[in-house]
N, C-alpha and C positions, 0 to 999 in steps of 0.2 A: 468529660468530653460532651459537648453539646450534641443535640439531636440534628441529624443532617436533614435538611429540607429537600424535598423533591417537587417536581412539577409533573403534571400529567400531560402526555402527548397522545394524540390520536392520528391514526392514518389507516388507509384501506390497503388490504392485501388480497391476493387471490385466495379463494376458499381453500385450495389444496395446501398453501402455505400455512394457513391458520390450523388446518388439520395436523400437518406435520409438527407445527410448533406444539400443539396440544400433546401429541404423542411423545415428543421429546420431554416435555414438562413432566409427563406421567413417568416415563422411564428414567429420568434423572432425579426425580422427586424434587424438582425446583419450580418455582412459579414461573409462568410465561414471562412476567415482567422482569424477572432477574435474567432469564435467557436473552431477552431483547436487549437488556442494558449491556450484557457481556458482548453481544454482537455489535451494538453501536459503539462501544468502547474500542473494540478491535478495528472497526471500520474507520472511526475518527483518527485513531493512532496511525493506521496505514496511510490515510490521506494526508495527514499532517507531515509524516515522513517524506511522502512523494513530493509534496509541495515545497518543503524545505530543500530537498535535493534539486528540484527544478530551479528554485531561486538561486541556489549556490551555483549551478551550472550557468544560469544567465549572468550572474555577477562575474564569473570567470571569463565568460565570452565578452562581456562589456569591458573587462580589464585587458582584453587581448590575449588571454591564455587559451590558445586554441592550437590544434594541429591541422596542418593543411590537408586538403583532400589528396593531394599528390603523395604526401608522405604516408598517408594511411594506405592508399592503393599500392605503393611500392612495398609496404610491409605485408599486405594481405597476399600479394603474389608469391611470397616466399613460404607461406603456410604448407606444411606437410613435405617440405623439401629438406635436404641436408643443410641448406643455407638459410633455414628459417631464422628470421631476424627477431629482435626484441621489439615490443610495441613502442611506437613512438610516444614520447611524453611531452 
């Protein structure tokens, strides 16, 4: 397996964040760069998930797959009652 290439990034953070990162690095016995890469991976994964779901929702709306406000309202007024309805689809 070939060597993985990396690039260097630089950015400014509040000194308290840098201090906390250093403390975490010591307590976990991991380099600060490794911790930052893990955090960035998690952030990018979350953002990609969110954007994909937004785009899916917009495509559904563009295709006319929506539930009217009135149907939602009618359903919501039944919440907590003996006649609670199923969510409209």
